[in-house]
C-alpha positions, 0 to 999 in steps of 0.5 A: 499499500502506497500512502502519500506523502502530504500531511492529511488535510483536516476536512470541515463537516460543510455543505459544499455551497457553504464551503466553498462561497464562505467568503463571497460576501466578503470579497463583494465587487471582486470579479468570480466569473468573467465571459470571456467572448463578451466580457460579462462580469459576476462578482463574488458579491453578485454570485451570492445574492444570486444563489441565494435568490435562486435556491428560495426561487426553486423552494417556491417551485417545490423543488427540494431535497433530493430533487434533480436538476439537470444541467444541460448548456456550455460553460457561463457564469450563470452555471455556477449561480444555478448549481449552487442554488440548488446545492443551497436547498439540497438538491442534486446537479446531474450535469449533461454534455452539451454535445448529447443527442435528445435521445441521449440525454433523455436517458440520462434524464430518466435515469436520475428521474429530473425534474427540472432541466437548464439550456440555452437557447440554441440547444432548446429544441434537443432539450425540449425532446429530451424532457419530454421523453423523460417527464421534466417538469419545466424547462429554464433558460440562460437568456430568453427563448420561447417554449422556456422559462427564463432562468433570470426569473427564478432570482428573486431579489431579496428572496431567503431559501429555507432552512435544509439539514444537509448530511454532508457525508450522506447527501450527493449533490453531483450526478455527473455521468461516466463518459461510457468509454467502458461501459454505458454511462453510469450516475456517479454519486458524489456528496457534498464531503466528496467535494469538499474533501478533494478542493481540500486536498488539492489545495496545498499552495498558499493562497494568492490572487490568480486569474485562471482560464476555464476552456474545460466544461463544467459538465466534466468533473474537472472542469466542475470540480477544479475549473469552477469551485476551487477557485471559488473557494480560493478566492480566484476569477474565473475567465469562462470560454463556452467551448475550446477554440484555439486561436480563442483560448490564446486571445484570453490568455493574452488579454487577461493575462491568465495566469494558470491554465488546466487543459487536456492532452489534446490542448498541450499537443496544440500549443506545443505544434501549432504555429497559431501560437506565435502570434500571442503573447502568453507571458503571462502564463505561470502554470499548466496542468493536464489531466484526464488522458495520458499525457507524455513527458516528451510532448509535457517538456516540448511544451513548457519549453515552447510557451515558458511556463512549468507544467504539471500532471495530475490523475484522477477519476469522476468516481474519485471527485476527481483529483487523486494524484498531482504534481505540486505546483513547487515540483512543476516541471521537474516530473515529467510524464508523472501524475506525481503521488497520492494527494494526502489522504489518499492511499492507493495500490499497485495490483497485480492483474493475474494475482489480485495480490500487491505488484512488485515494486516498480512493475506495473498493475491496476491503481486501486485507490482509497479516501474520502474523495472517493464516490459513494456509488454508482446510482441505481445499479449496485451490481456495478457498484460492487465491481468498482468499489471492493468489500474494503472499500478499494476503488478499481480505476482500470488503469494500470500504472507503476511506480517511481523510484521518487515514489510518483506514478505514471500511467502505462494504459487502460487495462482494457485498452492493452494489445495483447501480442503472443504473451505480450503486453503492449500499451497504446499510448506508449506507441501514441507517444512515441508517435507524437515526437515525429515533427510530420505527426499532430495526432495518433491512436493505436488499437489492436487488431487481430492476428492468426498467430500473434493474437493481437497486433498494434495498428496506427491511426497518424493526422500529418501535420506535413508530409509523410507516407505509411510507410514511413510511419512504420520505420520510424516506430521500427526503429525506436520499439522492441520487434513486438511492438513494431505496428502492423498497419498504418492508416492516415485520418483526417482525425482522431475521435475523442472525448470531451475530457480527451481521452481517446476513443479508441472504441470508435477506431474499433468498430470502425476497424471491425466494419472495415474488415466484414466481408461485403462492407466498403471500406 
């Protein structure tokens, strides 16, 4: 068992909103959120007052403790108002990807029994169709649109919410849905204590005033906790982007003098290789943190060198609120490729998949985690919960990791995505990291394809940034890996399918490959 090298932190027995907005009234006119496209600002004082007013409005509509409120919208300052208004009355926030189709959204709404939903005008048609299927009682909209209630009408001037008794350890405040990349989406029940604990666990450095950029979606646990709630607790200013666009990202960093950015590997890759980066002044950027998917040491170092900022990585899951490991600020730039040691109050094990026993030092195995940030369970799915969390409280992540000599961890790959070749295991992420070091490769993904003799062999999908042939890709890799890791097939493509959090959707490529190999099907 591996314990955190950091001392345990005290976790207050408080509701999420009371904890996060404890200093909001004192901060008063300081900007809490700035909407990047419009420059519209929501101060801490306005945020606190609007949360109280929104909670009062919800209570007047009969929305009560345990009821579910759905968020189907991009990043906006009002997202935090709605989220914390719901939390204040003891409600449950389920956050949905704005890219979901009406049918996909309806499945989530039905599964969690959402009573109310908020969206934006461009998404209203899909939201309304989903709400009708799932018997949602009322749709709110940020701004105005026919067929929906303006969210602003909930905000009763001077309204005061009812007193609600919240048990932080057992009452659920957030219900994000897992990505579905390893199965059907499941509602992840996160309590007030889960989220409060995780904010405390990652608050290691002394307080200072910062401006941070929220370019990752609030519907995802990474954005929800690290980019929305953590900065509010620390009294920072959050500049929100409704969606990621590289040119807009660069403009916002430049114009708002952003000091810290949390990103995902595809963004790091773009910042490392795209010529547009050189057209902007990014000198204010001091720290960049990457998470949600593996990032190679080579790309991490290259990005830090190009931008002149310190790079760090972290690791987490929706099921862990999310952070379990991180490289602390004072070591940023010194541990490339590492996700760092366990967070405070966190234990982990590296388990041999075949034996279920702890793997020998330095050997890879499945990462298992135990700590106060681990979810309550999956909604309406005790079987899946039991598969994920064993009787001793260990959450099995499905990620293959290895402990370094300095006690930090490195992610090798997803357990279910390892390519099995004649008894050897090949990590797709390892080959992808190598491919990305080629100057003519902008992005890459590797999947297993069947082989009669070997069982499985690796195939690469490559997005070129210059002139390169499949044969050149194969030769590039062959000279740099063990024989069993050589690529057996390469396909040039325009884009690699990825989830909103940046994870490569290998199952999409695998299904595409399977379809192409079926007789009678066009490639």
